[in-house]
N, C-alpha and C positions, 0 to 999 in steps of 0.2 A: 236270075239277074246278078250280076255284079254290086256288091254294095261299094260306096267310095266315102273313108273318112278321111278329113286332114288329119295329120299328124302334126300339131303346134305345139313345142316344146315352148313355154311361159318364159324364155329365158329372154334378156334384153329389153320385151315389148312393153311398154305402157299398156293400162288396161286399156286406152280407148283404142289403141292399134290391133288389141286381140279382139277386140268386140267386132272391130270393121273389117278383119278377115274371117271372123266367124258370120258374119252376115252376107258377107260377099261369096263366101263357101255355100251357103243356104242358097242363094239365088244361083249359084255355078251347078248346081244338080248334086252338090254334094249330100250324103246321106246321114253321117254325123262327124264328130270332131274329138278328141283325143290329146291329154294333159300328159305330164308327166309328174312324178311325186319324188323329188327330194327336197334335203335341207339345204343344200347347196348344189349349184350347176354343174353336175359331171363335166369336167374337162376346162370350165370357165367359171369355177368356185368364185371368181368376185364379180362376175356378173349379176345383175337383179334375177331372182327368181320368186314368183309368187305361189301361194303355198294352193295345192292343187284342189282340194273340194272347196275353196273358197272362190278360186276362178272359174271353177265348172259351174257353181251356181250362179255366179254374176252372169255369164255368158249362157244357163239356159234362162233366166230371164229376159233376155234379150233377143233369145231368136225364137222361131215359132215350130219350127220342125227338124234341124238338126238332134240327132241322138247326141248323148253327152257320156264322154267317159274318158278312162286313162290308159295309157299304156306303161307301166300299173301303177296302182296304188301300192305302198309300201307296208306290208302286214303290220310290221312291227311299229310301226307309228300311229298305231291306234289301236286301243283294246276292242277286242270283236263285240262288245255291247256297244260301245260308241260307234263304230264301221257301222254296224246294223241301224243304229238310227240316222245318222248322218244320211246312209245309202237309203233309206225309205223316207225321207223328209225330203231328200231332193229329187226322189221319182215321184212322190206326189207333189212339190210343186214345179216342176218341168212338164206334167201330164203326161206322165210314164215315159219319159224320153232317157232316164238316166240307164247307164250299164256299170256294173262293177267289174273293172279290171283289176286284179289284184295279184302280187307276188310275193315271195321270199326276201327280196330286197337285193338289188343286184349292186349294191356298193357299200359292202360292210363295215368300210372304213368310216364312213359317216357316222353309222349307230354307234361306233364306237367312241367316236371322237365327242360325240354330245352326251355319252354315257347313258345311251337307250340300251345298249346290249353288247356282249361280247360274243356271239352265239357262231358258230363252224355252221357250215353250208346244211349237215344233215341235221343239226338242231334248228335252223331257220325252217326248213322245210316241214319237220314237224309242228313247229308252231304255227303256219300256215295252213296244215292239214286241220289241227284242233280250230282255227277260225273257220274255213270251210266247213267244217264237220256243225258247228255250232249255229252258222246262219242260217238253216233254214228251219232249227228248232227256235229261234229267236223271231221268225218270220211265219209261223204258224199259231193259228189260234186254239188253244186248248193245251199245249205244251208248258213244262213248268220255267222254262227261259223264254216262253211269248213274251216279247214285248210291243203291247197295240200301239201304234196302228200297225199293222202288216200291211207287206206292199201289196197292191192292186193296180195293175197287172205285175206278174213276177217279175222280179229284176235279174235280167240275164248275166252270167257269170263269165267273165273271158281270163281264161289262165294261157301264160306262154310258156314256152320250153320245148326240149324235146329228149331231154335226160328220162330216164327208167322212173324215177319218183315223179317227176313232174309229170310224165303220162298217167299214170296211176291216178295223180289228181285231177285230171283231164277227164279222164274215163268217168269217174263219181261223180265230178261236180261242174263241169265246164259247159256252158250251151257254146260256147268261141273257143276253139284253140287257133291260139296265135303262134304259128309257125314261122322261127327266124327264116327270114329270107336265104339265109348263108347254110338253112337245112334242108331247103326244099327237092333236093335231089333225096333226101329219105321219106320224101313225103309221102310214096306208095308203101315202103316198108313200115312206116310208121301210123300208117290209118288207120288201121284196125284197133291200134291200141289205145285211141280217143274215143271208141265208144260211140254215142249220138252227135257229139261235138261238131259242128261247122268249123270248117277252117278258114282263116284270115291270113296275112302274112303284111309286114311293114317293109314299106319300098321309097327308098330315097330316089329322088327324080330330079334330073336334071332335065327340064323343059326346054326345047329351043323352040322357040313362039315364031309366030311367020316373020316379023322383023328381025328375030336377034341373030348377031352374028354365032353360028354355031361354035367354032373354035373359042369363042369368048365363054359362051357356056359350059363348053367340056371342061375349060381350063379352069375357070373359077370352081365348078361343083367338084374339080377331082384334087382340087387344093383346100376345099372344104373338108369334105368327105370321102376324099380318096381311101383312109383308112378301113372303110367299109367293105373293100372289095366288090364282091356279087352283090352286096347291100345297095351300090350305085348303079342306077342304068341312065344314059343321055339318049335323048333323040329328039324328034320331030314329033308332030304329031300322030303320022303315018306309023311311025316306027314301033311310038308308045302304043300306040293302040292296037297292032300287031302283040306288043310284048304280054300286055296285061290280057288279051284276049287268049292267049296259050297258057297263061297261070289260070285262068278261069276255067278254061278244059280240061287242064290236071286236077281241079278239085277244089281251087282257090276259089272262095265264095265273097270274101270282102278282103280289100287293101286300104290300109293306112298308107297314106302317101305323106312323104317328107320331101319340101322342096328343099331347093341346094340354095334358092332364091331369099327363101326362110319367108316363102308366103305371100310374095309380092302379091297386091290385090290385082294388079291387072294378069299376072300369072293365073292366078285361080279363075278368073273368068273365062280366060283364053283356052285353059285346060279344061273346064267345064265344057264348053262348046266344043273346041272339037276333038276332046280324046272321052270324056264320059259321054258325051252325047254318039260318038261313032261305036264305040265299045257295046252302048246299048243299042242302037240299031243293028247290029253285026248279031246280037243275041236273041233277036227276033224271030 
């Protein structure tokens, strides 16, 4: 059965608006929610952006069922021991609903601008590998790096990407492998390199609701997200249901859905009824 996450970059929204969308998503049948982790919003540097772990904690405290995570936390922003403590604390506080998505940092310029580091890509990947190798030790009883309390249940690890170095980390450490949607043509070729990790992808969606103007939705979606190319799909409920069922049959088990109308609550509710519900029925 496919899993559905609302991808909700915490840009421009007030905290109340974020919580409202999380609650509507929970009622609409979404399984989880994922935020971003940057110091400034990429491509919108002057827009307000809330800190990643704090907003995840705030939403976890106000929801009951949604799993909480990120696409993805930036490894360079947190010492591994601090990250381990934050993760186990949020895992306990949320009743076991936290997932740790972590990456090497997709905007190195923001790290150098704020004096966090000047590492090139290979060095950032090596740093991420160090973090991933330390986390199991800090989360295990009896290790000399153990940090009590240890998580129970275990905290799932999400790693995204498709390059050789990333795939090695996915194989060794990940529970979920988030394959960029523009690399889905490589899914079959890369699947063996992912080990036991399950497959997810992020999909930007221009949802044409029952009473929406299709041309207007497509124009707005392409204006805002046309740069994503294959990462953007527009359609009504039937078209999107067919799209996601096809991806699921290819082995994608989780969808992180980013809505081009910035997750209007009415869109979330209708998408849940007409796409999530129809997809679940077709998979029975």
